[in-house]
C-alpha positions as CSV (number, residue, x, y, z in Angstrom):
1,M,-20.4,-31.3,9.3
2,A,-20.6,-27.7,8.2
3,A,-16.9,-27.6,7.4
4,A,-17.2,-30.7,5.2
5,S,-20.2,-29.1,3.3
6,T,-18.3,-25.9,2.7
7,S,-15.2,-27.8,1.5
8,S,-17.3,-29.8,-0.9
9,A,-19.0,-26.7,-2.3
10,N,-15.7,-25.1,-2.9
11,D,-14.3,-28.1,-4.8
12,L,-15.6,-27.3,-8.3
13,R,-13.8,-30.3,-9.8
14,R,-15.9,-32.6,-7.5
15,A,-19.1,-30.6,-7.9
16,H,-18.9,-30.4,-11.8
17,P,-16.3,-33.0,-12.9
18,Q,-17.5,-32.9,-16.5
19,L,-16.2,-29.3,-16.9
20,W,-12.5,-30.1,-16.2
21,R,-12.1,-33.5,-17.9
22,A,-13.1,-34.7,-21.4
23,P,-12.6,-37.8,-23.5
24,D,-10.5,-38.0,-26.7
25,T,-13.7,-38.3,-28.8
26,P,-16.5,-35.7,-28.7
27,E,-19.1,-35.9,-25.9
28,R,-22.2,-33.9,-25.4
29,I,-22.7,-32.4,-21.9
30,T,-24.9,-29.9,-20.1
31,A,-22.6,-27.3,-18.7
32,P,-24.0,-25.8,-15.4
33,P,-23.8,-22.1,-14.5
34,V,-20.4,-21.3,-12.9
35,A,-19.2,-18.0,-11.5
36,C,-15.9,-16.8,-13.1
37,L,-13.5,-14.0,-12.9
38,A,-13.3,-12.6,-16.4
39,V,-11.2,-10.1,-18.4
40,D,-12.0,-9.2,-22.0
41,G,-9.4,-8.2,-24.5
42,V,-8.2,-8.1,-28.1
43,G,-5.0,-9.3,-29.7
44,E,-2.8,-12.3,-29.9
45,P,-2.3,-14.9,-27.2
46,G,0.9,-14.0,-25.2
47,G,0.6,-10.3,-26.2
48,E,0.8,-7.5,-23.6
49,A,-3.0,-7.2,-23.1
50,Y,-3.3,-11.0,-22.8
51,A,-0.4,-11.3,-20.3
52,A,-1.9,-8.5,-18.2
53,A,-5.3,-10.2,-18.2
54,V,-3.9,-13.6,-17.2
55,G,-1.6,-12.2,-14.5
56,T,-4.5,-10.3,-13.0
57,L,-6.8,-13.3,-13.0
58,F,-4.4,-15.5,-11.2
59,A,-3.3,-12.8,-8.7
60,V,-6.9,-12.1,-7.7
61,S,-7.8,-15.8,-7.7
62,Y,-5.0,-16.7,-5.3
63,G,-5.8,-13.6,-3.2
64,L,-9.4,-14.8,-2.8
65,R,-8.3,-18.3,-1.8
66,F,-5.9,-16.8,0.8
67,S,-8.5,-14.3,2.2
68,V,-11.2,-17.0,2.6
69,K,-8.7,-19.3,4.3
70,A,-7.5,-16.5,6.6
71,A,-11.1,-15.9,7.6
72,G,-11.5,-19.5,8.7
73,G,-13.1,-20.8,5.5
74,E,-12.1,-23.9,3.6
75,P,-9.5,-23.2,0.9
76,W,-9.7,-24.7,-2.6
77,S,-7.5,-25.4,-5.6
78,V,-7.3,-22.4,-7.9
79,M,-8.9,-23.6,-11.2
80,P,-7.3,-23.6,-14.6
81,L,-7.2,-20.7,-17.0
82,E,-10.0,-20.8,-19.6
83,G,-10.6,-18.7,-22.7
84,L,-13.5,-17.8,-25.0
85,W,-12.3,-16.8,-28.5
86,W,-13.9,-15.1,-31.4
87,A,-13.5,-12.3,-34.0
88,D,-15.7,-9.6,-35.4
89,D,-14.9,-11.1,-38.8
90,M,-14.6,-14.9,-38.3
91,A,-12.3,-15.0,-41.4
92,D,-9.7,-13.3,-39.2
93,Y,-10.1,-16.1,-36.7
94,L,-10.0,-18.9,-39.2
95,T,-7.1,-17.6,-41.1
96,G,-5.0,-16.9,-38.0
97,D,-4.9,-13.1,-38.0
98,R,-4.3,-13.2,-34.3
99,A,-4.0,-9.4,-33.9
100,R,-7.8,-9.2,-34.5
101,W,-8.8,-12.0,-32.2
102,R,-11.1,-11.2,-29.4
103,W,-11.1,-13.1,-26.1
104,T,-12.5,-13.4,-22.6
105,M,-10.1,-15.1,-20.3
106,L,-11.6,-16.8,-17.2
107,I,-10.9,-18.6,-14.0
108,A,-13.9,-20.3,-12.3
109,Q,-14.7,-19.5,-8.7
110,P,-16.5,-21.4,-5.9
111,P,-19.8,-20.2,-4.5
112,V,-18.1,-18.7,-1.5
113,V,-16.6,-15.9,-3.7
114,T,-18.8,-12.8,-3.7
115,A,-18.5,-9.4,-5.4
116,A,-17.4,-7.9,-2.1
117,R,-14.6,-10.4,-1.7
118,V,-13.5,-9.9,-5.3
119,A,-13.3,-6.1,-4.8
120,D,-11.1,-6.6,-1.7
121,A,-8.9,-9.1,-3.5
122,V,-8.5,-6.8,-6.6
123,A,-7.6,-3.9,-4.3
124,A,-5.0,-6.0,-2.5
125,A,-3.5,-7.3,-5.7
126,A,-3.3,-3.8,-7.2
127,R,-1.5,-2.5,-4.1
128,K,1.2,-5.1,-4.8
129,G,1.4,-4.2,-8.5
130,R,0.1,-7.6,-9.5
131,A,-3.2,-6.6,-11.2
132,P,-2.4,-4.6,-14.3
133,A,-5.9,-5.4,-15.7
134,A,-7.7,-4.6,-12.5
135,D,-10.0,-2.1,-14.1
136,L,-11.2,-4.7,-16.6
137,L,-11.8,-7.6,-14.2
138,R,-15.4,-8.6,-13.3
139,L,-17.2,-11.5,-11.6
140,E,-19.8,-13.1,-13.9
141,V,-21.7,-16.3,-14.4
142,L,-20.9,-18.4,-17.4
143,D,-24.0,-20.5,-18.4
144,E,-23.3,-22.5,-21.5
145,G,-25.9,-25.2,-21.2
146,D,-25.9,-27.7,-24.0
147,A,-22.4,-28.2,-25.4
148,V,-20.0,-30.7,-27.0
149,Q,-16.4,-31.0,-25.9
150,V,-13.3,-33.0,-26.6
151,M,-9.7,-33.3,-25.3
152,H,-7.0,-31.9,-27.5
153,H,-3.5,-33.3,-27.0
154,G,-0.6,-31.2,-28.1
155,P,0.3,-27.6,-28.7
156,Y,-2.3,-24.8,-29.2
157,A,-1.1,-24.2,-32.7
158,A,-2.1,-27.8,-33.7
159,E,-5.7,-27.5,-32.5
160,G,-7.1,-27.1,-36.0
161,P,-7.8,-30.8,-36.8
162,T,-9.3,-31.3,-33.3
163,V,-11.7,-28.4,-33.7
164,A,-12.6,-29.6,-37.2
165,A,-13.4,-33.1,-35.9
166,L,-15.5,-31.5,-33.1
167,H,-17.5,-29.4,-35.6
168,A,-18.0,-32.4,-37.9
169,W,-19.3,-34.5,-35.0
170,I,-21.7,-31.6,-34.1
171,A,-23.0,-31.4,-37.6
172,D,-23.4,-35.2,-37.9
173,A,-25.5,-35.1,-34.6
174,G,-27.9,-32.7,-36.2
175,L,-26.7,-29.8,-34.1
176,A,-25.5,-26.3,-34.9
177,L,-22.8,-24.1,-33.3
178,R,-24.0,-21.6,-30.7
179,G,-22.2,-19.1,-28.6
180,T,-18.4,-18.9,-28.4
181,H,-15.5,-21.3,-28.9
182,H,-14.3,-22.2,-25.4
183,E,-10.9,-23.6,-24.3
184,V,-9.9,-25.0,-20.9
185,Y,-6.1,-25.1,-20.4
186,L,-5.2,-28.1,-18.2
187,S,-1.5,-27.8,-18.8
188,D,1.0,-25.0,-17.9
189,P,2.9,-24.3,-21.1
190,N,5.9,-23.2,-19.0
191,R,6.2,-26.6,-17.4
192,V,4.8,-29.1,-19.9
193,A,6.3,-30.1,-23.2
194,P,4.1,-29.0,-26.1
195,E,3.3,-32.5,-27.2
196,R,2.1,-33.4,-23.7
197,M,-0.2,-30.5,-23.3
198,R,-3.9,-31.1,-22.7
199,T,-6.7,-28.6,-23.6
200,I,-10.4,-29.1,-23.5
201,I,-12.2,-27.7,-26.6
202,R,-15.8,-26.9,-25.8
203,Q,-18.5,-25.6,-28.1
204,P,-22.1,-24.7,-27.1
205,V,-24.7,-26.1,-29.5
206,T,-28.3,-25.9,-30.3
207,A,-30.7,-28.0,-32.4
208,R,-30.2,-27.4,-36.1
209,S,-33.1,-25.5,-37.7
210,P,-35.0,-27.6,-40.4
211,A,-33.9,-26.8,-43.9
């Protein structure tokens, strides 16, 4: 019985299914707190800093899974890459000046992952030369709460109409944007044709202030 309980707790898709699936039309959800490995950076997606962050996140995530399994714990599926995106001047974000974009790349972790386990996994990945952004990595809790999300189908560069439709739905519902634009990457761009890629677009919201 204990093993089944641990397995269920480690299966984040089962524990919080709304976080890793979304409909093609906007839906409002309550996003629960989830622990994540996180790395902050600045610059365009696919740039050197971005690649270092993503490589480190996956190396440490797989290392954590392996170490828990080796210690007799129940393994889990490493979760998809996610990203929080913004800019100091939002005009840079809206006009596509990607060199000025700021981001936090994330991979969600099950409750069994602790700070001590992360430290061990980071050290192991660094020894193998697989954690170029090791000094920037941290374990934090992402707690977005009230949010609206939708599934985007197609390449990242074509997200504009999906984001615009999401923001329009939020405004029509009497809500206001809050927090940071959030993307959940369900497809590997190295393995999936651009037109078949799926990305969840999520936006935290709050009640709009009376005029």
